[in-house]
N, CA, C and O atoms as a Maestro MAE file, in Angstrom:
{
 s_m_m2io_version
 :::
 2.0.0
}

f_m_ct {
 s_m_title
 :::
 protein
 m_atom[360] {
  # First column is atom index #
  i_m_mmod_type
  r_m_x_coord
  r_m_y_coord
  r_m_z_coord
  i_m_residue_number
  s_m_chain_name
  s_m_pdb_residue_name
  s_m_pdb_atom_name
  i_m_atomic_number
  :::
  1 25 89.397 121.999 110.593 1 A "MET " " N  " 7
  2 3 90.546 121.240 110.160 1 A "MET " " CA " 6
  3 2 90.447 119.817 110.649 1 A "MET " " C  " 6
  4 15 89.947 119.552 111.742 1 A "MET " " O  " 8
  5 25 90.923 118.916 109.840 2 A "GLY " " N  " 7
  6 3 90.846 117.501 110.172 2 A "GLY " " CA " 6
  7 2 91.872 117.067 111.193 2 A "GLY " " C  " 6
  8 15 92.755 117.838 111.568 2 A "GLY " " O  " 8
  9 25 91.754 115.841 111.638 3 A "PRO " " N  " 7
  10 3 92.691 115.300 112.612 3 A "PRO " " CA " 6
  11 2 94.051 115.065 111.968 3 A "PRO " " C  " 6
  12 15 94.188 115.102 110.746 3 A "PRO " " O  " 8
  13 25 95.038 114.825 112.796 4 A "TYR " " N  " 7
  14 3 96.393 114.555 112.340 4 A "TYR " " CA " 6
  15 2 96.391 113.360 111.405 4 A "TYR " " C  " 6
  16 15 95.818 112.318 111.725 4 A "TYR " " O  " 8
  17 25 97.025 113.502 110.257 5 A "ARG " " N  " 7
  18 3 97.164 112.410 109.301 5 A "ARG " " CA " 6
  19 2 98.638 112.085 109.156 5 A "ARG " " C  " 6
  20 15 99.465 112.992 109.066 5 A "ARG " " O  " 8
  21 25 98.972 110.831 109.134 6 A "LYS " " N  " 7
  22 3 100.356 110.413 108.945 6 A "LYS " " CA " 6
  23 2 100.481 109.870 107.526 6 A "LYS " " C  " 6
  24 15 100.177 108.700 107.296 6 A "LYS " " O  " 8
  25 25 100.924 110.693 106.561 7 A "PRO " " N  " 7
  26 3 100.961 110.263 105.175 7 A "PRO " " CA " 6
  27 2 101.764 108.992 104.942 7 A "PRO " " C  " 6
  28 15 101.484 108.271 103.984 7 A "PRO " " O  " 8
  29 25 102.745 108.692 105.775 8 A "ALA " " N  " 7
  30 3 103.554 107.492 105.576 8 A "ALA " " CA " 6
  31 2 102.707 106.229 105.622 8 A "ALA " " C  " 6
  32 15 103.125 105.185 105.120 8 A "ALA " " O  " 8
  33 25 101.516 106.312 106.220 9 A "THR " " N  " 7
  34 3 100.662 105.138 106.313 9 A "THR " " CA " 6
  35 2 99.594 105.115 105.218 9 A "THR " " C  " 6
  36 15 98.812 104.167 105.141 9 A "THR " " O  " 8
  37 25 99.554 106.132 104.385 10 A "LEU " " N  " 7
  38 3 98.567 106.178 103.316 10 A "LEU " " CA " 6
  39 2 98.989 105.265 102.170 10 A "LEU " " C  " 6
  40 15 100.170 104.949 102.024 10 A "LEU " " O  " 8
  41 25 98.043 104.852 101.376 11 A "SER " " N  " 7
  42 3 98.350 104.027 100.215 11 A "SER " " CA " 6
  43 2 99.136 104.846 99.197 11 A "SER " " C  " 6
  44 15 99.128 106.076 99.246 11 A "SER " " O  " 8
  45 25 99.811 104.170 98.281 12 A "ARG " " N  " 7
  46 3 100.555 104.857 97.216 12 A "ARG " " CA " 6
  47 2 99.633 105.786 96.430 12 A "ARG " " C  " 6
  48 15 100.029 106.890 96.058 12 A "ARG " " O  " 8
  49 25 98.416 105.341 96.182 13 A "ARG " " N  " 7
  50 3 97.462 106.164 95.441 13 A "ARG " " CA " 6
  51 2 97.155 107.448 96.197 13 A "ARG " " C  " 6
  52 15 97.111 108.521 95.595 13 A "ARG " " O  " 8
  53 25 96.942 107.359 97.500 14 A "SER " " N  " 7
  54 3 96.655 108.544 98.305 14 A "SER " " CA " 6
  55 2 97.861 109.472 98.361 14 A "SER " " C  " 6
  56 15 97.710 110.692 98.310 14 A "SER " " O  " 8
  57 25 99.071 108.892 98.467 15 A "GLN " " N  " 7
  58 3 100.270 109.716 98.521 15 A "GLN " " CA " 6
  59 2 100.446 110.520 97.252 15 A "GLN " " C  " 6
  60 15 101.001 111.618 97.291 15 A "GLN " " O  " 8
  61 25 99.984 109.998 96.123 16 A "SER " " N  " 7
  62 3 100.151 110.712 94.857 16 A "SER " " CA " 6
  63 2 99.307 111.987 94.804 16 A "SER " " C  " 6
  64 15 99.510 112.813 93.914 16 A "SER " " O  " 8
  65 25 98.371 112.166 95.730 17 A "ASN " " N  " 7
  66 3 97.572 113.381 95.782 17 A "ASN " " CA " 6
  67 2 98.374 114.576 96.282 17 A "ASN " " C  " 6
  68 15 97.950 115.719 96.114 17 A "ASN " " O  " 8
  69 25 99.526 114.324 96.893 18 A "TYR " " N  " 7
  70 3 100.370 115.385 97.418 18 A "TYR " " CA " 6
  71 2 101.434 115.735 96.393 18 A "TYR " " C  " 6
  72 15 102.038 114.840 95.802 18 A "TYR " " O  " 8
  73 25 101.676 117.030 96.172 19 A "SER " " N  " 7
  74 3 102.692 117.427 95.212 19 A "SER " " CA " 6
  75 2 104.079 117.460 95.840 19 A "SER " " C  " 6
  76 15 105.065 117.134 95.179 19 A "SER " " O  " 8
  77 25 104.165 117.844 97.089 20 A "LEU " " N  " 7
  78 3 105.432 117.923 97.808 20 A "LEU " " CA " 6
  79 2 105.236 117.404 99.225 20 A "LEU " " C  " 6
  80 15 104.113 117.245 99.703 20 A "LEU " " O  " 8
  81 25 106.356 117.146 99.877 21 A "ALA " " N  " 7
  82 3 106.274 116.650 101.247 21 A "ALA " " CA " 6
  83 2 107.347 117.306 102.100 21 A "ALA " " C  " 6
  84 15 108.402 117.707 101.609 21 A "ALA " " O  " 8
  85 25 107.055 117.404 103.378 22 A "ALA " " N  " 7
  86 3 108.005 117.908 104.357 22 A "ALA " " CA " 6
  87 2 108.155 116.862 105.448 22 A "ALA " " C  " 6
  88 15 107.272 116.030 105.653 22 A "ALA " " O  " 8
  89 25 109.268 116.913 106.133 23 A "LEU " " N  " 7
  90 3 109.546 116.003 107.243 23 A "LEU " " CA " 6
  91 2 109.714 116.824 108.501 23 A "LEU " " C  " 6
  92 15 110.564 117.713 108.560 23 A "LEU " " O  " 8
  93 25 108.919 116.534 109.498 24 A "SER " " N  " 7
  94 3 109.001 117.189 110.797 24 A "SER " " CA " 6
  95 2 109.767 116.280 111.750 24 A "SER " " C  " 6
  96 15 109.392 115.125 111.953 24 A "SER " " O  " 8
  97 25 110.857 116.812 112.341 25 A "VAL " " N  " 7
  98 3 111.657 116.038 113.289 25 A "VAL " " CA " 6
  99 2 111.531 116.717 114.650 25 A "VAL " " C  " 6
  100 15 112.109 117.780 114.878 25 A "VAL " " O  " 8
  101 25 110.778 116.102 115.544 26 A "ALA " " N  " 7
  102 3 110.529 116.672 116.868 26 A "ALA " " CA " 6
  103 2 110.142 115.542 117.818 26 A "ALA " " C  " 6
  104 15 109.451 114.606 117.417 26 A "ALA " " O  " 8
  105 25 110.581 115.624 119.072 27 A "PRO " " N  " 7
  106 3 110.273 114.553 120.013 27 A "PRO " " CA " 6
  107 2 108.840 114.573 120.537 27 A "PRO " " C  " 6
  108 15 108.353 113.551 121.023 27 A "PRO " " O  " 8
  109 25 108.163 115.701 120.450 28 A "GLU " " N  " 7
  110 3 106.821 115.835 121.019 28 A "GLU " " CA " 6
  111 2 105.738 115.708 119.945 28 A "GLU " " C  " 6
  112 15 105.800 116.384 118.918 28 A "GLU " " O  " 8
  113 25 104.775 114.869 120.173 29 A "GLU " " N  " 7
  114 3 103.656 114.676 119.239 29 A "GLU " " CA " 6
  115 2 102.896 115.981 119.011 29 A "GLU " " C  " 6
  116 15 102.376 116.212 117.919 29 A "GLU " " O  " 8
  117 25 102.827 116.829 120.027 30 A "SER " " N  " 7
  118 3 102.084 118.085 119.893 30 A "SER " " CA " 6
  119 2 102.705 119.002 118.836 30 A "SER " " C  " 6
  120 15 101.988 119.758 118.180 30 A "SER " " O  " 8
  121 25 104.027 118.944 118.666 31 A "ASP " " N  " 7
  122 3 104.676 119.746 117.632 31 A "ASP " " CA " 6
  123 2 104.257 119.268 116.243 31 A "ASP " " C  " 6
  124 15 103.977 120.080 115.362 31 A "ASP " " O  " 8
  125 25 104.216 117.961 116.051 32 A "HIS " " N  " 7
  126 3 103.788 117.408 114.768 32 A "HIS " " CA " 6
  127 2 102.325 117.775 114.500 32 A "HIS " " C  " 6
  128 15 101.963 118.129 113.378 32 A "HIS " " O  " 8
  129 25 101.503 117.687 115.523 33 A "TYR " " N  " 7
  130 3 100.080 117.984 115.378 33 A "TYR " " CA " 6
  131 2 99.872 119.435 114.943 33 A "TYR " " C  " 6
  132 15 99.060 119.716 114.062 33 A "TYR " " O  " 8
  133 25 100.614 120.358 115.570 34 A "SER " " N  " 7
  134 3 100.484 121.778 115.221 34 A "SER " " CA " 6
  135 2 100.875 122.023 113.771 34 A "SER " " C  " 6
  136 15 100.197 122.765 113.060 34 A "SER " " O  " 8
  137 25 101.963 121.405 113.332 35 A "LEU " " N  " 7
  138 3 102.372 121.549 111.941 35 A "LEU " " CA " 6
  139 2 101.352 120.932 110.990 35 A "LEU " " C  " 6
  140 15 101.064 121.488 109.930 35 A "LEU " " O  " 8
  141 25 100.809 119.784 111.374 36 A "GLN " " N  " 7
  142 3 99.841 119.120 110.505 36 A "GLN " " CA " 6
  143 2 98.615 119.995 110.292 36 A "GLN " " C  " 6
  144 15 98.037 119.999 109.205 36 A "GLN " " O  " 8
  145 25 98.220 120.726 111.305 37 A "ARG " " N  " 7
  146 3 97.075 121.629 111.148 37 A "ARG " " CA " 6
  147 2 97.353 122.663 110.067 37 A "ARG " " C  " 6
  148 15 96.447 123.036 109.323 37 A "ARG " " O  " 8
  149 25 98.583 123.126 109.972 38 A "ILE " " N  " 7
  150 3 98.962 124.084 108.931 38 A "ILE " " CA " 6
  151 2 99.001 123.384 107.571 38 A "ILE " " C  " 6
  152 15 98.480 123.899 106.582 38 A "ILE " " O  " 8
  153 25 99.623 122.206 107.536 39 A "PHE " " N  " 7
  154 3 99.782 121.483 106.277 39 A "PHE " " CA " 6
  155 2 98.466 120.950 105.731 39 A "PHE " " C  " 6
  156 15 98.358 120.707 104.529 39 A "PHE " " O  " 8
  157 25 97.475 120.766 106.572 40 A "ASN " " N  " 7
  158 3 96.166 120.306 106.099 40 A "ASN " " CA " 6
  159 2 95.561 121.276 105.095 40 A "ASN " " C  " 6
  160 15 94.734 120.884 104.272 40 A "ASN " " O  " 8
  161 25 95.962 122.519 105.156 41 A "GLU " " N  " 7
  162 3 95.433 123.544 104.256 41 A "GLU " " CA " 6
  163 2 96.235 123.646 102.967 41 A "GLU " " C  " 6
  164 15 95.989 124.543 102.162 41 A "GLU " " O  " 8
  165 25 97.186 122.747 102.756 42 A "SER " " N  " 7
  166 3 98.047 122.814 101.578 42 A "SER " " CA " 6
  167 2 98.008 121.497 100.808 42 A "SER " " C  " 6
  168 15 97.313 120.557 101.193 42 A "SER " " O  " 8
  169 25 98.751 121.450 99.738 43 A "LYS " " N  " 7
  170 3 98.899 120.218 98.958 43 A "LYS " " CA " 6
  171 2 100.168 119.474 99.378 43 A "LYS " " C  " 6
  172 15 100.652 118.614 98.641 43 A "LYS " " O  " 8
  173 25 100.700 119.791 100.534 44 A "TRP " " N  " 7
  174 3 101.911 119.164 101.040 44 A "TRP " " CA " 6
  175 2 101.554 118.034 101.993 44 A "TRP " " C  " 6
  176 15 100.617 118.143 102.784 44 A "TRP " " O  " 8
  177 25 102.314 116.949 101.904 45 A "ALA " " N  " 7
  178 3 102.210 115.866 102.882 45 A "ALA " " CA " 6
  179 2 103.204 116.175 103.992 45 A "ALA " " C  " 6
  180 15 104.248 116.777 103.743 45 A "ALA " " O  " 8
  181 25 102.891 115.770 105.200 46 A "LEU " " N  " 7
  182 3 103.807 115.962 106.325 46 A "LEU " " CA " 6
  183 2 104.110 114.606 106.941 46 A "LEU " " C  " 6
  184 15 103.216 113.916 107.430 46 A "LEU " " O  " 8
  185 25 105.379 114.237 106.909 47 A "TYR " " N  " 7
  186 3 105.846 113.020 107.562 47 A "TYR " " CA " 6
  187 2 106.440 113.419 108.898 47 A "TYR " " C  " 6
  188 15 106.871 114.558 109.076 47 A "TYR " " O  " 8
  189 25 106.463 112.493 109.830 48 A "LYS " " N  " 7
  190 3 106.987 112.845 111.146 48 A "LYS " " CA " 6
  191 2 108.012 111.827 111.607 48 A "LYS " " C  " 6
  192 15 107.943 110.643 111.278 48 A "LYS " " O  " 8
  193 25 108.969 112.329 112.384 49 A "ALA " " N  " 7
  194 3 109.987 111.492 113.005 49 A "ALA " " CA " 6
  195 2 110.284 112.091 114.369 49 A "ALA " " C  " 6
  196 15 110.239 113.308 114.546 49 A "ALA " " O  " 8
  197 25 110.589 111.225 115.333 50 A "ASP " " N  " 7
  198 3 110.873 111.741 116.677 50 A "ASP " " CA " 6
  199 2 112.354 111.736 117.017 50 A "ASP " " C  " 6
  200 15 112.738 112.101 118.128 50 A "ASP " " O  " 8
  201 25 113.200 111.320 116.057 51 A "SER " " N  " 7
  202 3 114.646 111.283 116.289 51 A "SER " " CA " 6
  203 2 115.372 111.393 114.960 51 A "SER " " C  " 6
  204 15 114.769 111.251 113.896 51 A "SER " " O  " 8
  205 25 116.676 111.648 115.030 52 A "VAL " " N  " 7
  206 3 117.472 111.718 113.811 52 A "VAL " " CA " 6
  207 2 117.481 110.369 113.083 52 A "VAL " " C  " 6
  208 15 117.275 110.344 111.869 52 A "VAL " " O  " 8
  209 25 117.714 109.238 113.782 53 A "PRO " " N  " 7
  210 3 117.690 107.961 113.063 53 A "PRO " " CA " 6
  211 2 116.352 107.672 112.367 53 A "PRO " " C  " 6
  212 15 116.341 107.176 111.240 53 A "PRO " " O  " 8
  213 25 115.250 107.970 113.009 54 A "SER " " N  " 7
  214 3 113.960 107.715 112.368 54 A "SER " " CA " 6
  215 2 113.736 108.680 111.199 54 A "SER " " C  " 6
  216 15 113.090 108.316 110.217 54 A "SER " " O  " 8
  217 25 114.258 109.896 111.294 55 A "ALA " " N  " 7
  218 3 114.153 110.851 110.190 55 A "ALA " " CA " 6
  219 2 114.967 110.379 108.993 55 A "ALA " " C  " 6
  220 15 114.509 110.457 107.853 55 A "ALA " " O  " 8
  221 25 116.178 109.889 109.255 56 A "VAL " " N  " 7
  222 3 117.034 109.417 108.171 56 A "VAL " " CA " 6
  223 2 116.357 108.276 107.418 56 A "VAL " " C  " 6
  224 15 116.472 108.183 106.196 56 A "VAL " " O  " 8
  225 25 115.656 107.413 108.139 57 A "SER " " N  " 7
  226 3 114.986 106.286 107.481 57 A "SER " " CA " 6
  227 2 113.849 106.743 106.568 57 A "SER " " C  " 6
  228 15 113.454 106.005 105.666 57 A "SER " " O  " 8
  229 25 113.320 107.941 106.785 58 A "LEU " " N  " 7
  230 3 112.233 108.464 105.951 58 A "LEU " " CA " 6
  231 2 112.719 109.322 104.782 58 A "LEU " " C  " 6
  232 15 111.935 109.662 103.897 58 A "LEU " " O  " 8
  233 25 113.986 109.667 104.774 59 A "LEU " " N  " 7
  234 3 114.476 110.601 103.763 59 A "LEU " " CA " 6
  235 2 114.453 110.052 102.344 59 A "LEU " " C  " 6
  236 15 114.582 110.824 101.393 59 A "LEU " " O  " 8
  237 25 114.292 108.751 102.173 60 A "ASP " " N  " 7
  238 3 114.160 108.172 100.839 60 A "ASP " " CA " 6
  239 2 112.737 108.296 100.294 60 A "ASP " " C  " 6
  240 15 112.478 107.932 99.147 60 A "ASP " " O  " 8
  241 25 111.831 108.800 101.100 61 A "THR " " N  " 7
  242 3 110.448 108.962 100.670 61 A "THR " " CA " 6
  243 2 110.377 109.989 99.542 61 A "THR " " C  " 6
  244 15 110.853 111.113 99.699 61 A "THR " " O  " 8
  245 25 109.792 109.616 98.415 62 A "PRO " " N  " 7
  246 3 109.705 110.563 97.290 62 A "PRO " " CA " 6
  247 2 108.962 111.839 97.680 62 A "PRO " " C  " 6
  248 15 107.956 111.800 98.388 62 A "PRO " " O  " 8
  249 25 109.476 112.959 97.206 63 A "GLY " " N  " 7
  250 3 108.798 114.234 97.399 63 A "GLY " " CA " 6
  251 2 109.242 115.051 98.583 63 A "GLY " " C  " 6
  252 15 108.940 116.243 98.640 63 A "GLY " " O  " 8
  253 25 109.953 114.462 99.542 64 A "ILE " " N  " 7
  254 3 110.374 115.256 100.704 64 A "ILE " " CA " 6
  255 2 111.418 116.266 100.245 64 A "ILE " " C  " 6
  256 15 112.518 115.903 99.827 64 A "ILE " " O  " 8
  257 25 111.051 117.534 100.330 65 A "GLY " " N  " 7
  258 3 111.932 118.613 99.911 65 A "GLY " " CA " 6
  259 2 112.304 119.556 101.027 65 A "GLY " " C  " 6
  260 15 113.154 120.430 100.857 65 A "GLY " " O  " 8
  261 25 111.659 119.380 102.182 66 A "VAL " " N  " 7
  262 3 111.886 120.269 103.321 66 A "VAL " " CA " 6
  263 2 111.968 119.430 104.587 66 A "VAL " " C  " 6
  264 15 111.174 118.511 104.790 66 A "VAL " " O  " 8
  265 25 112.940 119.758 105.436 67 A "VAL " " N  " 7
  266 3 113.048 119.119 106.747 67 A "VAL " " CA " 6
  267 2 112.961 120.213 107.797 67 A "VAL " " C  " 6
  268 15 113.754 121.154 107.794 67 A "VAL " " O  " 8
  269 25 111.995 120.086 108.692 68 A "LEU " " N  " 7
  270 3 111.828 121.006 109.815 68 A "LEU " " CA " 6
  271 2 112.258 120.264 111.074 68 A "LEU " " C  " 6
  272 15 111.699 119.219 111.406 68 A "LEU " " O  " 8
  273 25 113.252 120.805 111.773 69 A "CYS " " N  " 7
  274 3 113.818 120.070 112.904 69 A "CYS " " CA " 6
  275 2 113.794 120.903 114.174 69 A "CYS " " C  " 6
  276 15 114.219 122.058 114.185 69 A "CYS " " O  " 8
  277 25 113.293 120.303 115.235 70 A "GLU " " N  " 7
  278 3 113.330 120.912 116.563 70 A "GLU " " CA " 6
  279 2 114.798 121.119 116.945 70 A "GLU " " C  " 6
  280 15 115.649 120.304 116.588 70 A "GLU " " O  " 8
  281 25 115.094 122.179 117.654 71 A "ALA " " N  " 7
  282 3 116.487 122.474 118.034 71 A "ALA " " CA " 6
  283 2 117.087 121.389 118.922 71 A "ALA " " C  " 6
  284 15 118.226 120.972 118.713 71 A "ALA " " O  " 8
  285 25 116.333 120.939 119.899 72 A "ASP " " N  " 7
  286 3 116.843 119.935 120.825 72 A "ASP " " CA " 6
  287 2 115.989 118.680 120.756 72 A "ASP " " C  " 6
  288 15 114.813 118.683 121.120 72 A "ASP " " O  " 8
  289 25 116.609 117.613 120.282 73 A "LEU " " N  " 7
  290 3 115.948 116.315 120.264 73 A "LEU " " CA " 6
  291 2 116.413 115.544 121.496 73 A "LEU " " C  " 6
  292 15 117.285 116.022 122.222 73 A "LEU " " O  " 8
  293 25 115.868 114.401 121.738 74 A "ARG " " N  " 7
  294 3 116.198 113.674 122.967 74 A "ARG " " CA " 6
  295 2 117.671 113.299 123.082 74 A "ARG " " C  " 6
  296 15 118.279 113.479 124.137 74 A "ARG " " O  " 8
  297 25 118.237 112.785 122.011 75 A "ARG " " N  " 7
  298 3 119.634 112.339 122.079 75 A "ARG " " CA " 6
  299 2 120.524 113.045 121.064 75 A "ARG " " C  " 6
  300 15 121.670 112.645 120.860 75 A "ARG " " O  " 8
  301 25 120.012 114.078 120.435 76 A "SER " " N  " 7
  302 3 120.777 114.792 119.429 76 A "SER " " CA " 6
  303 2 120.217 116.199 119.269 76 A "SER " " C  " 6
  304 15 119.322 116.609 120.007 76 A "SER " " O  " 8
  305 25 120.754 116.936 118.295 77 A "THR " " N  " 7
  306 3 120.295 118.301 118.039 77 A "THR " " CA " 6
  307 2 120.065 118.485 116.541 77 A "THR " " C  " 6
  308 15 120.303 117.574 115.747 77 A "THR " " O  " 8
  309 25 119.611 119.650 116.178 78 A "TRP " " N  " 7
  310 3 119.395 119.975 114.773 78 A "TRP " " CA " 6
  311 2 120.702 119.881 113.993 78 A "TRP " " C  " 6
  312 15 120.691 119.599 112.795 78 A "TRP " " O  " 8
  313 25 121.832 120.116 114.670 79 A "LYS " " N  " 7
  314 3 123.132 120.035 113.994 79 A "LYS " " CA " 6
  315 2 123.430 118.605 113.551 79 A "LYS " " C  " 6
  316 15 124.038 118.393 112.501 79 A "LYS " " O  " 8
  317 25 123.003 117.626 114.348 80 A "ASP " " N  " 7
  318 3 123.171 116.224 113.961 80 A "ASP " " CA " 6
  319 2 122.319 115.907 112.736 80 A "ASP " " C  " 6
  320 15 122.751 115.182 111.841 80 A "ASP " " O  " 8
  321 25 121.120 116.448 112.704 81 A "MET " " N  " 7
  322 3 120.242 116.240 111.549 81 A "MET " " CA " 6
  323 2 120.861 116.876 110.314 81 A "MET " " C  " 6
  324 15 120.861 116.268 109.243 81 A "MET " " O  " 8
  325 25 121.386 118.080 110.443 82 A "LEU " " N  " 7
  326 3 122.015 118.765 109.326 82 A "LEU " " CA " 6
  327 2 123.223 117.970 108.816 82 A "LEU " " C  " 6
  328 15 123.435 117.871 107.608 82 A "LEU " " O  " 8
  329 25 123.999 117.416 109.719 83 A "ALA " " N  " 7
  330 3 125.164 116.628 109.321 83 A "ALA " " CA " 6
  331 2 124.731 115.415 108.493 83 A "ALA " " C  " 6
  332 15 125.374 115.087 107.496 83 A "ALA " " O  " 8
  333 25 123.654 114.752 108.895 84 A "LYS " " N  " 7
  334 3 123.128 113.599 108.144 84 A "LYS " " CA " 6
  335 2 122.654 114.044 106.760 84 A "LYS " " C  " 6
  336 15 122.908 113.366 105.764 84 A "LYS " " O  " 8
  337 25 121.971 115.175 106.703 85 A "LEU " " N  " 7
  338 3 121.490 115.678 105.416 85 A "LEU " " CA " 6
  339 2 122.658 116.013 104.478 85 A "LEU " " C  " 6
  340 15 122.577 115.776 103.273 85 A "LEU " " O  " 8
  341 25 123.729 116.560 105.031 86 A "MET " " N  " 7
  342 3 124.883 116.922 104.231 86 A "MET " " CA " 6
  343 2 125.598 115.694 103.668 86 A "MET " " C  " 6
  344 15 126.308 115.802 102.668 86 A "MET " " O  " 8
  345 25 125.422 114.537 104.290 87 A "GLN " " N  " 7
  346 3 126.055 113.301 103.824 87 A "GLN " " CA " 6
  347 2 125.272 112.651 102.689 87 A "GLN " " C  " 6
  348 15 125.778 111.749 102.020 87 A "GLN " " O  " 8
  349 25 124.056 113.099 102.474 88 A "MET " " N  " 7
  350 3 123.212 112.481 101.453 88 A "MET " " CA " 6
  351 2 123.624 112.930 100.058 88 A "MET " " C  " 6
  352 15 124.053 114.066 99.862 88 A "MET " " O  " 8
  353 25 123.488 112.015 99.082 89 A "PRO " " N  " 7
  354 3 123.787 112.414 97.694 89 A "PRO " " CA " 6
  355 2 122.743 113.410 97.195 89 A "PRO " " C  " 6
  356 15 121.615 113.447 97.688 89 A "PRO " " O  " 8
  357 25 123.128 114.197 96.234 90 A "ASP " " N  " 7
  358 3 122.206 115.196 95.663 90 A "ASP " " CA " 6
  359 2 121.070 114.576 94.926 90 A "ASP " " C  " 6
  360 15 120.218 115.287 94.394 90 A "ASP " " O  " 8
  :::
 }
 m_bond[359] {
  # First column is bond index #
  i_m_from
  i_m_to
  i_m_order
  :::
  1 1 2 1
  2 2 3 1
  3 3 4 2
  4 3 5 1
  5 5 6 1
  6 6 7 1
  7 7 8 2
  8 7 9 1
  9 9 10 1
  10 10 11 1
  11 11 12 2
  12 11 13 1
  13 13 14 1
  14 14 15 1
  15 15 16 2
  16 15 17 1
  17 17 18 1
  18 18 19 1
  19 19 20 2
  20 19 21 1
  21 21 22 1
  22 22 23 1
  23 23 24 2
  24 23 25 1
  25 25 26 1
  26 26 27 1
  27 27 28 2
  28 27 29 1
  29 29 30 1
  30 30 31 1
  31 31 32 2
  32 31 33 1
  33 33 34 1
  34 34 35 1
  35 35 36 2
  36 35 37 1
  37 37 38 1
  38 38 39 1
  39 39 40 2
  40 39 41 1
  41 41 42 1
  42 42 43 1
  43 43 44 2
  44 43 45 1
  45 45 46 1
  46 46 47 1
  47 47 48 2
  48 47 49 1
  49 49 50 1
  50 50 51 1
  51 51 52 2
  52 51 53 1
  53 53 54 1
  54 54 55 1
  55 55 56 2
  56 55 57 1
  57 57 58 1
  58 58 59 1
  59 59 60 2
  60 59 61 1
  61 61 62 1
  62 62 63 1
  63 63 64 2
  64 63 65 1
  65 65 66 1
  66 66 67 1
  67 67 68 2
  68 67 69 1
  69 69 70 1
  70 70 71 1
  71 71 72 2
  72 71 73 1
  73 73 74 1
  74 74 75 1
  75 75 76 2
  76 75 77 1
  77 77 78 1
  78 78 79 1
  79 79 80 2
  80 79 81 1
  81 81 82 1
  82 82 83 1
  83 83 84 2
  84 83 85 1
  85 85 86 1
  86 86 87 1
  87 87 88 2
  88 87 89 1
  89 89 90 1
  90 90 91 1
  91 91 92 2
  92 91 93 1
  93 93 94 1
  94 94 95 1
  95 95 96 2
  96 95 97 1
  97 97 98 1
  98 98 99 1
  99 99 100 2
  100 99 101 1
  101 101 102 1
  102 102 103 1
  103 103 104 2
  104 103 105 1
  105 105 106 1
  106 106 107 1
  107 107 108 2
  108 107 109 1
  109 109 110 1
  110 110 111 1
  111 111 112 2
  112 111 113 1
  113 113 114 1
  114 114 115 1
  115 115 116 2
  116 115 117 1
  117 117 118 1
  118 118 119 1
  119 119 120 2
  120 119 121 1
  121 121 122 1
  122 122 123 1
  123 123 124 2
  124 123 125 1
  125 125 126 1
  126 126 127 1
  127 127 128 2
  128 127 129 1
  129 129 130 1
  130 130 131 1
  131 131 132 2
  132 131 133 1
  133 133 134 1
  134 134 135 1
  135 135 136 2
  136 135 137 1
  137 137 138 1
  138 138 139 1
  139 139 140 2
  140 139 141 1
  141 141 142 1
  142 142 143 1
  143 143 144 2
  144 143 145 1
  145 145 146 1
  146 146 147 1
  147 147 148 2
  148 147 149 1
  149 149 150 1
  150 150 151 1
  151 151 152 2
  152 151 153 1
  153 153 154 1
  154 154 155 1
  155 155 156 2
  156 155 157 1
  157 157 158 1
  158 158 159 1
  159 159 160 2
  160 159 161 1
  161 161 162 1
  162 162 163 1
  163 163 164 2
  164 163 165 1
  165 165 166 1
  166 166 167 1
  167 167 168 2
  168 167 169 1
  169 169 170 1
  170 170 171 1
  171 171 172 2
  172 171 173 1
  173 173 174 1
  174 174 175 1
  175 175 176 2
  176 175 177 1
  177 177 178 1
  178 178 179 1
  179 179 180 2
  180 179 181 1
  181 181 182 1
  182 182 183 1
  183 183 184 2
  184 183 185 1
  185 185 186 1
  186 186 187 1
  187 187 188 2
  188 187 189 1
  189 189 190 1
  190 190 191 1
  191 191 192 2
  192 191 193 1
  193 193 194 1
  194 194 195 1
  195 195 196 2
  196 195 197 1
  197 197 198 1
  198 198 199 1
  199 199 200 2
  200 199 201 1
  201 201 202 1
  202 202 203 1
  203 203 204 2
  204 203 205 1
  205 205 206 1
  206 206 207 1
  207 207 208 2
  208 207 209 1
  209 209 210 1
  210 210 211 1
  211 211 212 2
  212 211 213 1
  213 213 214 1
  214 214 215 1
  215 215 216 2
  216 215 217 1
  217 217 218 1
  218 218 219 1
  219 219 220 2
  220 219 221 1
  221 221 222 1
  222 222 223 1
  223 223 224 2
  224 223 225 1
  225 225 226 1
  226 226 227 1
  227 227 228 2
  228 227 229 1
  229 229 230 1
  230 230 231 1
  231 231 232 2
  232 231 233 1
  233 233 234 1
  234 234 235 1
  235 235 236 2
  236 235 237 1
  237 237 238 1
  238 238 239 1
  239 239 240 2
  240 239 241 1
  241 241 242 1
  242 242 243 1
  243 243 244 2
  244 243 245 1
  245 245 246 1
  246 246 247 1
  247 247 248 2
  248 247 249 1
  249 249 250 1
  250 250 251 1
  251 251 252 2
  252 251 253 1
  253 253 254 1
  254 254 255 1
  255 255 256 2
  256 255 257 1
  257 257 258 1
  258 258 259 1
  259 259 260 2
  260 259 261 1
  261 261 262 1
  262 262 263 1
  263 263 264 2
  264 263 265 1
  265 265 266 1
  266 266 267 1
  267 267 268 2
  268 267 269 1
  269 269 270 1
  270 270 271 1
  271 271 272 2
  272 271 273 1
  273 273 274 1
  274 274 275 1
  275 275 276 2
  276 275 277 1
  277 277 278 1
  278 278 279 1
  279 279 280 2
  280 279 281 1
  281 281 282 1
  282 282 283 1
  283 283 284 2
  284 283 285 1
  285 285 286 1
  286 286 287 1
  287 287 288 2
  288 287 289 1
  289 289 290 1
  290 290 291 1
  291 291 292 2
  292 291 293 1
  293 293 294 1
  294 294 295 1
  295 295 296 2
  296 295 297 1
  297 297 298 1
  298 298 299 1
  299 299 300 2
  300 299 301 1
  301 301 302 1
  302 302 303 1
  303 303 304 2
  304 303 305 1
  305 305 306 1
  306 306 307 1
  307 307 308 2
  308 307 309 1
  309 309 310 1
  310 310 311 1
  311 311 312 2
  312 311 313 1
  313 313 314 1
  314 314 315 1
  315 315 316 2
  316 315 317 1
  317 317 318 1
  318 318 319 1
  319 319 320 2
  320 319 321 1
  321 321 322 1
  322 322 323 1
  323 323 324 2
  324 323 325 1
  325 325 326 1
  326 326 327 1
  327 327 328 2
  328 327 329 1
  329 329 330 1
  330 330 331 1
  331 331 332 2
  332 331 333 1
  333 333 334 1
  334 334 335 1
  335 335 336 2
  336 335 337 1
  337 337 338 1
  338 338 339 1
  339 339 340 2
  340 339 341 1
  341 341 342 1
  342 342 343 1
  343 343 344 2
  344 343 345 1
  345 345 346 1
  346 346 347 1
  347 347 348 2
  348 347 349 1
  349 349 350 1
  350 350 351 1
  351 351 352 2
  352 351 353 1
  353 353 354 1
  354 354 355 1
  355 355 356 2
  356 355 357 1
  357 357 358 1
  358 358 359 1
  359 359 360 2
  :::
 }
}
């Protein structure tokens, strides 16, 4: 398996190679790395955020259909992330 890739830094052309995307919200880089190893075997892109505010800023990224959130973030919890998601338009 390849090294961790951060799709948010890929060119638009490279991003189009992914059919769907997920967002990982976790404070530890090792959590993102573990998920990326799984996603490397799929056609899914994995974006990462270490906080609720940084995750919210990525939610406009086309294709993100799944958000995976660590239970306890540094200054918030998964419930805060869920509340932000519930405020978003359909």
